[in-house]
C-alpha positions in Angstrom: -192.0 -55.7 -70.2 -190.1 -53.1 -68.4 -186.3 -53.6 -68.4 -184.2 -54.5 -65.5 -183.2 -50.8 -64.7 -186.6 -49.6 -64.8 -188.0 -52.3 -62.5 -185.3 -51.9 -60.0 -185.7 -48.2 -59.9 -189.3 -48.4 -59.5 -189.3 -51.1 -56.8 -186.8 -49.4 -54.7 -188.5 -46.1 -54.8 -191.8 -47.5 -54.3 -191.1 -49.8 -51.3 -187.8 -48.5 -49.9 -186.3 -52.0 -49.7 -182.8 -53.1 -50.7 -182.2 -54.0 -54.4 -183.2 -57.5 -55.5 -180.9 -59.6 -57.6 -181.5 -60.5 -61.2 -183.9 -63.3 -60.3 -186.8 -60.9 -60.3 -186.4 -60.2 -64.0 -187.1 -63.7 -64.9 -184.8 -63.5 -67.8 -182.1 -65.9 -66.8 -182.5 -69.6 -67.5 -179.9 -72.3 -67.0 -179.0 -75.1 -69.4 -179.6 -78.7 -68.9 -176.8 -80.4 -66.9 -175.1 -83.4 -68.4 -175.8 -85.7 -65.4 -174.1 -89.1 -65.1 -175.2 -92.4 -63.7 -175.0 -92.5 -59.9 -172.9 -95.1 -58.2 -174.5 -94.7 -54.8 -171.1 -94.1 -53.2 -171.0 -90.4 -53.2 -172.7 -87.9 -51.0 -173.5 -84.2 -51.8 -171.6 -81.5 -50.2 -174.6 -79.3 -50.2 -178.5 -79.7 -50.0 -181.2 -77.4 -51.1 -184.7 -78.4 -50.4 -187.4 -76.0 -51.8 -191.0 -76.4 -51.1 -194.1 -74.4 -52.5 -197.1 -73.6 -50.8 -200.5 -75.0 -52.4 -198.6 -75.8 -55.7 -200.7 -78.1 -57.8 -199.3 -81.4 -59.2 -200.2 -80.2 -62.8 -199.0 -76.6 -62.5 -195.3 -77.1 -63.9 -194.5 -77.4 -67.5 -192.6 -80.6 -66.8 -195.8 -82.1 -65.3 -198.0 -81.1 -68.2 -198.9 -77.7 -67.1 -199.2 -74.6 -69.3 -197.7 -72.0 -67.0 -194.1 -71.0 -68.2 -191.6 -72.7 -65.9 -188.5 -73.0 -68.1 -186.0 -73.2 -65.1 -187.9 -76.0 -63.4 -188.3 -77.8 -66.6 -184.7 -77.8 -67.1 -184.0 -78.9 -63.4 -186.2 -81.8 -64.2 -184.5 -82.5 -67.6 -181.1 -82.4 -65.8 -182.3 -84.8 -63.2 -185.2 -87.1 -62.1 -188.8 -86.2 -61.9 -191.1 -88.3 -59.8 -194.8 -88.9 -60.9 -196.0 -90.6 -57.8 -194.8 -88.6 -54.9 -197.1 -87.7 -52.1 -197.3 -85.3 -49.3 -198.0 -86.7 -45.9 -200.9 -84.4 -45.3 -203.2 -82.0 -47.3 -202.7 -79.0 -45.0 -199.7 -76.8 -44.6 -198.4 -77.2 -41.0 -199.0 -81.0 -40.8 -197.3 -81.7 -44.2 -194.2 -79.5 -43.3 -193.8 -81.3 -40.0 -193.9 -84.5 -41.8 -191.3 -83.4 -44.3 -189.0 -82.0 -41.8 -189.1 -85.0 -39.3 -190.0 -88.2 -41.4 -192.9 -88.6 -39.0 -196.7 -88.3 -39.2 -197.8 -85.0 -37.9 -200.0 -86.6 -35.4 -196.8 -87.8 -33.4 -195.7 -84.1 -33.1 -199.0 -82.7 -32.2 -199.2 -80.7 -35.5 -202.8 -81.0 -36.5 -203.8 -79.0 -39.7 -202.4 -75.4 -39.6 -201.2 -73.1 -36.9 -202.7 -69.7 -36.7 -201.1 -66.4 -35.6 -200.2 -66.2 -31.9 -201.0 -69.9 -31.5 -198.6 -70.1 -28.4 -197.9 -73.5 -29.5 -196.3 -75.5 -32.5 -194.7 -78.5 -33.6 -193.6 -80.6 -30.4 -190.2 -79.3 -29.1 -188.9 -82.7 -28.6 -188.9 -83.5 -32.4 -185.7 -83.9 -34.4 -185.7 -81.9 -37.7 -183.6 -82.0 -40.7 -182.1 -78.8 -39.4 -180.9 -80.6 -36.2 -179.5 -83.6 -38.2 -177.5 -81.3 -40.7 -176.4 -78.9 -38.0 -175.2 -81.8 -35.8 -173.1 -83.0 -38.7 -171.3 -79.8 -39.3 -173.4 -78.2 -42.0 -174.4 -74.5 -42.1 -178.1 -74.5 -42.0 -180.6 -71.8 -42.9 -184.4 -71.6 -43.3 -185.9 -69.1 -45.7 -189.6 -68.3 -46.3 -192.8 -69.7 -44.7 -192.2 -71.5 -41.5 -195.7 -72.4 -40.1 -194.7 -74.7 -37.3 -195.2 -72.3 -34.5 -194.6 -68.5 -34.2 -193.4 -68.4 -30.6 -189.5 -68.0 -30.3 -188.9 -71.5 -29.0 -190.8 -72.9 -32.0 -189.1 -70.8 -34.6 -186.4 -72.4 -36.9 -183.5 -71.0 -34.8 -184.7 -73.3 -32.2 -185.1 -76.2 -34.4 -181.7 -76.7 -35.8 -181.3 -73.9 -38.1 -178.5 -71.3 -37.7 -180.6 -68.5 -39.1 -184.2 -67.8 -40.4 -185.4 -65.2 -42.8 -189.1 -65.2 -43.7 -192.5 -65.2 -42.2 -193.9 -67.4 -39.5 -197.2 -68.5 -41.4 -199.4 -68.4 -44.5 -199.9 -65.2 -46.6 -203.7 -65.4 -46.0 -203.0 -64.7 -42.2 -202.6 -61.4 -40.6 -200.6 -59.5 -39.3 -197.8 -61.1 -41.5 -194.4 -60.1 -40.1 -191.1 -60.4 -41.9 -188.5 -61.8 -39.4 -184.9 -62.4 -39.2 -184.1 -65.1 -36.6 -186.6 -64.2 -33.8 -186.8 -60.5 -34.5 -189.3 -58.8 -36.4 -188.1 -56.6 -39.2 -191.5 -55.4 -40.6 -194.6 -56.1 -38.6 -196.7 -55.9 -41.8 -194.6 -57.0 -44.6 -195.2 -56.3 -48.2 -196.6 -59.6 -49.6 -195.5 -58.4 -53.4 -191.9 -58.6 -52.3 -191.6 -62.1 -50.7 -190.4 -64.1 -53.5 -187.6 -61.7 -54.6 -186.6 -61.1 -51.1 -186.3 -65.0 -50.6 -184.4 -65.2 -53.6 -181.9 -62.4 -52.6 -181.4 -64.1 -49.2 -180.9 -67.5 -50.7 -178.2 -66.4 -53.1 -176.5 -64.4 -50.4 -176.4 -67.5 -48.2 -174.8 -69.7 -51.0 -172.3 -66.9 -51.5 -171.3 -66.6 -47.8 -171.2 -70.4 -47.3 -169.6 -71.7 -50.5 -166.7 -72.8 -48.6 -168.5 -75.2 -46.3 -171.1 -77.7 -46.5 -174.6 -76.3 -46.1 -178.4 -77.2 -45.9 -180.7 -74.7 -47.2 -184.4 -74.9 -46.8 -186.4 -72.6 -49.1 -190.2 -72.5 -48.4 -191.9 -70.2 -51.0 -195.1 -68.6 -49.7 -196.8 -68.9 -53.1 -199.0 -69.7 -54.9 -201.1 -69.9 -51.8 -204.2 -67.8 -51.9 -204.1 -64.8 -52.3 -201.4 -65.2 -55.0 -199.4 -61.9 -55.2 -196.5 -61.7 -57.7 -194.0 -58.9 -57.5 -194.7 -55.9 -59.9 -192.4 -57.1 -62.7 -194.1 -60.4 -62.9 -197.6 -59.2 -62.8 -199.2 -60.2 -66.1 -196.0 -62.2 -67.4 -197.5 -65.7 -67.3 -200.7 -65.3 -69.1 -202.5 -67.3 -66.3 -203.5 -64.6 -63.9 -201.9 -63.9 -60.5 -201.7 -67.5 -59.6 -199.7 -68.3 -62.8 -197.6 -65.2 -62.3 -196.4 -66.3 -58.8 -195.5 -69.8 -60.1 -193.7 -68.2 -63.0 -191.8 -65.9 -60.6 -190.8 -68.9 -58.3 -189.5 -70.6 -61.4 -187.4 -67.5 -62.0 -186.3 -67.6 -58.4 -185.1 -71.3 -58.9 -183.1 -70.1 -61.9 -181.3 -67.5 -59.9 -180.5 -70.0 -57.0 -179.1 -72.4 -59.6 -177.0 -69.6 -61.2 -175.8 -68.7 -57.7 -174.4 -72.3 -57.4 -172.9 -72.3 -60.8 -171.2 -69.1 -60.4 -169.3 -70.6 -57.1 -168.7 -73.9 -58.9 -171.0 -75.8 -56.5 -173.8 -77.1 -58.8 -172.2 -80.6 -59.3 -171.8 -81.0 -55.6 -175.3 -79.9 -54.7 -178.5 -82.0 -54.4 -181.6 -79.9 -55.1 -185.0 -81.1 -54.2 -188.2 -79.2 -55.4 -191.7 -80.0 -54.1 -194.9 -78.9 -52.8 -196.6 -79.1 -49.5 -200.0 -80.5 -50.9 -202.4 -80.0 -53.6 -203.8 -76.6 -54.9 -206.5 -74.7 -53.2 -209.3 -73.1 -55.4 -206.8 -72.3 -58.2 -204.2 -74.3 -59.6 -204.1 -77.7 -61.5 -204.3 -81.1 -59.8 -203.8 -82.4 -63.4 -205.9 -85.5 -63.8 -206.4 -86.2 -60.2 -209.5 -86.2 -58.2 -209.7 -83.7 -55.4 -207.7 -80.6 -54.1 -206.1 -79.3 -50.9 -207.9 -80.5 -47.8 -209.1 -83.7 -49.4 -208.1 -87.2 -49.0 -208.2 -87.7 -52.7 -204.9 -87.8 -54.6 -205.3 -84.1 -55.8 -204.9 -83.1 -52.2 -201.9 -85.4 -51.5 -199.8 -85.8 -54.8 -197.1 -83.2 -55.5 -194.3 -82.7 -57.8 -190.8 -83.7 -56.8 -187.7 -83.0 -58.8 -184.3 -84.1 -57.8 -181.2 -82.7 -59.4 -177.5 -83.5 -58.7 -175.4 -83.4 -61.9 -172.5 -85.2 -60.1 -174.6 -88.4 -59.3 -178.2 -88.4 -60.8 -178.6 -89.4 -64.4 -180.3 -86.6 -66.5 -183.8 -87.1 -68.0 -185.2 -89.7 -65.8 -188.8 -90.1 -64.9 -189.7 -92.3 -61.9 -193.1 -93.8 -61.4 -192.0 -95.2 -58.3 -194.1 -94.4 -55.2 -192.6 -92.3 -52.5 -193.8 -89.7 -49.9 -192.3 -86.6 -48.2 -192.0 -88.7 -45.1 -189.1 -90.4 -47.0 -187.0 -87.2 -47.4 -185.4 -87.2 -44.0 -184.2 -90.8 -43.8 -183.0 -90.6 -47.5 -181.0 -87.5 -46.7 -179.7 -89.1 -43.5 -178.5 -92.1 -45.7 -177.3 -90.1 -48.7 -175.4 -87.4 -46.6 -174.3 -89.9 -43.8 -175.9 -87.9 -41.1 -176.4 -89.1 -37.6 -180.1 -90.3 -37.6 -182.9 -89.3 -35.6 -183.6 -91.4 -32.4 -187.5 -91.0 -33.0 -189.8 -93.6 -34.7 -189.8 -92.8 -38.4 -192.7 -93.3 -40.6 -190.7 -92.8 -43.7 -187.9 -95.0 -45.3 -184.8 -94.2 -47.2 -185.5 -94.3 -50.9 -181.9 -93.4 -51.9 -181.8 -96.0 -54.9 -184.9 -94.3 -56.5 -182.4 -91.3 -57.1 -180.2 -93.5 -58.9 -183.0 -94.9 -61.3 -184.2 -98.0 -59.5 -187.7 -98.6 -60.5 -189.1 -100.4 -57.5 -190.1 -98.5 -54.2 -188.6 -99.7 -50.9 -191.9 -99.1 -49.1 -193.3 -102.0 -47.2 -196.0 -100.1 -45.1 -198.9 -98.4 -46.4 -199.1 -94.6 -46.4 -201.9 -93.3 -44.0 -204.1 -90.5 -45.2 -205.4 -88.3 -42.3 -208.4 -86.0 -43.0 -208.0 -82.2 -42.0 -210.8 -79.9 -40.5 -213.0 -82.9 -39.7 -214.9 -82.8 -36.4 -212.0 -85.0 -35.2 -208.7 -83.9 -36.7 -207.1 -87.4 -36.2 -209.7 -89.2 -38.4 -208.0 -91.6 -40.7 -209.6 -92.0 -44.2 -207.4 -94.0 -46.6 -204.3 -95.9 -46.9 -202.0 -96.7 -49.8 -199.7 -99.5 -50.5 -198.1 -99.6 -53.9 -200.5 -99.0 -56.7 -203.5 -99.7 -54.4 -205.5 -97.2 -52.3 -208.2 -98.1 -49.9 -210.8 -95.7 -48.9 -212.7 -96.6 -45.8 -214.0 -93.4 -44.6 -214.9 -89.9 -45.8 -216.2 -86.6 -44.7 -219.6 -85.6 -45.8 -220.0 -82.8 -48.5 -217.8 -81.9 -51.5 -214.6 -81.5 -49.5 -212.4 -81.0 -52.5 -214.4 -77.8 -53.5 -213.5 -76.7 -49.9 -213.8 -73.6 -47.8 -214.3 -73.6 -44.1 -214.9 -77.2 -44.0 -214.1 -77.4 -40.3 -216.4 -79.5 -38.2 -217.6 -81.8 -40.8 -218.3 -85.4 -39.6 -216.4 -88.4 -40.8 -218.3 -91.7 -41.6 -217.1 -95.1 -42.1 -218.1 -96.2 -45.5 -220.5 -99.2 -45.6 -218.3 -100.9 -48.2 -214.4 -100.3 -48.3 -213.4 -98.9 -51.6 -210.2 -99.9 -53.5 -208.5 -98.0 -56.4 -205.6 -98.8 -58.7 -203.8 -95.4 -58.8 -201.5 -96.5 -61.6 -204.4 -97.4 -63.9 -206.9 -95.1 -62.4 -205.5 -91.9 -61.1 -208.7 -90.2 -60.9 -210.0 -92.8 -58.4 -213.1 -93.5 -60.6 -213.5 -97.2 -60.5 -213.9 -99.1 -57.3 -212.2 -102.6 -57.4 -212.8 -103.7 -53.8 -215.1 -106.5 -54.8 -212.7 -108.0 -57.4 -209.7 -107.8 -54.8 -211.0 -108.7 -51.4 -207.6 -110.0 -50.2 -205.7 -106.7 -51.0 -208.4 -104.8 -49.1 -208.0 -107.0 -46.1 -204.2 -106.8 -46.2 -204.3 -103.0 -46.2 -206.6 -102.8 -43.4 -204.5 -105.2 -41.3 -201.5 -102.9 -42.1 -203.5 -99.9 -40.9 -204.3 -101.6 -37.6 -200.7 -102.5 -37.1 -199.4 -99.1 -37.7 -202.1 -97.6 -35.4 -200.7 -99.4 -32.4 -197.6 -97.1 -32.5 -199.5 -93.9 -33.0 -200.7 -91.5 -30.1 -203.7 -92.9 -28.1 -205.9 -90.1 -29.5 -205.5 -91.3 -33.0 -206.3 -94.9 -31.9 -209.3 -93.7 -30.1 -210.6 -91.6 -33.1 -210.2 -94.5 -35.4 -212.2 -96.8 -33.0 -215.0 -94.2 -32.8 -214.8 -93.7 -36.7 -215.5 -97.4 -37.2 -218.7 -97.1 -35.2 -219.9 -94.2 -37.1 -221.0 -96.1 -40.2 -222.8 -94.4 -43.2 -225.9 -95.4 -44.6 -225.7 -98.6 -46.4 -227.1 -97.0 -49.6 -224.0 -94.8 -50.0 -222.7 -95.4 -53.4 -219.1 -95.9 -54.2 -217.0 -92.8 -54.7 -219.8 -90.6 -53.2 -220.0 -88.5 -50.0 -221.5 -90.6 -47.3 -225.1 -90.6 -46.6 -225.7 -90.2 -42.8 -227.8 -92.8 -41.1 -231.4 -91.9 -40.8 -234.6 -93.3 -39.3 -236.6 -91.9 -42.2 -237.7 -94.4 -44.8 -236.1 -94.5 -48.3 -238.0 -92.9 -51.2 -240.3 -95.2 -53.0 -238.4 -94.4 -56.3 -235.0 -95.4 -54.9 -233.8 -98.8 -56.2 -231.6 -100.7 -53.8 -230.2 -104.1 -54.7 -231.6 -106.9 -52.4 -228.4 -107.5 -50.7 -227.9 -103.9 -49.8 -231.3 -103.0 -48.4 -231.2 -101.6 -45.0 -233.1 -103.4 -42.3 -236.9 -102.9 -42.0 -238.9 -101.0 -41.3 -236.7 -98.4 -43.0 -237.0 -100.1 -46.5 -240.3 -99.4 -48.2 -240.9 -102.0 -51.1 -242.3 -100.7 -54.4 
């Protein structure tokens, strides 16, 4: 391990960039805060929302992972850790749109992921967290990956953020420019330096805005493939480049927390740390089925850590269910912001921050499928511990690569899983709980009535595209076929397809 002076000298000499603060050494860790029981009558003066790209639910130490994440573990130990927190979509742009607006991405015309020079982005009439904080007198800044449109009118400075420093989309896209506001600083930025540069910018923002309320949005570019740690973190985690980038993000969080403490702001700052969806090829979804792009829990469930020493009790683990759609309405409630005039799909879950065990959710969460032949396809819905799966793509989607264009099929039998008892979605309980299945499907139909027409049309078409009746529970759907079944295949009498397709033994 090189020391700080050696690292700084080599990085500046090699890259010709400004010096990076001590976060890049990864040696600073902060102590667990005391934390007191919240009364619910305070509001934070400052809010920092951090989100990682493609972070797995099981990657962090405090979520059972083996990558060294001492700073995030301390953040969780000094606050509250959520075990049933979902993204609203398993693809980058759509998930971030949901987080920043409190609305399904289908409402903002944000389907899947935007690509370079897309000439479009999240709908311009959407109200973001940046807008709401800015309108309430907060200083606002977005740092890191944006991915909601790269044309000037779609960038953060047109969406409620006073300033922006970062990249417009994912690290697997090119060219990847480093930008400040709407100006390009480097047309082809060095991917190795993204995390330390984000850290430096965040610490500087805290220092310059310590005397006024602020909202800071830090969107790390990693551990998205191709994971690239800075030189000083290469080989540090013991878990390859992916692990090194997670370890470096952890050090960045430690440096940002230190910046707050040095200004005496930590007790008045709410920090939220999460991910945009499940991991891609590498990374751990823990004991969940599926990965990024899939509508299994491994594609949707993400870590959420909330830390606010002035109000949140330390060392709490919450098993209550919530989603990133809830972040905007919760911050509106907590910070007493003027709310969005748009129809919200999330709800304020402020009591959960103070240790209340029950969720305030009444409606089911909808699970839309990315990269299907129709990007508006709806596959699943969850209410409380119960998740109903009524449609699915063909193929092994959660071992995914270039799955665009796959067809969705309505399953011949709706499946039902109890996620509290069966997080791996292994045991279909639909036959034992027909009332729950019916209630969730009714909830889905009710919610669809307020979604855009193309979503409703896609759902109507999907219900007519029924998979073969012999499709087993939890399997990729078997497309309908006019070919007879093999003679060896047993089918229960009540599940046999109509003649002459069935060939008796």
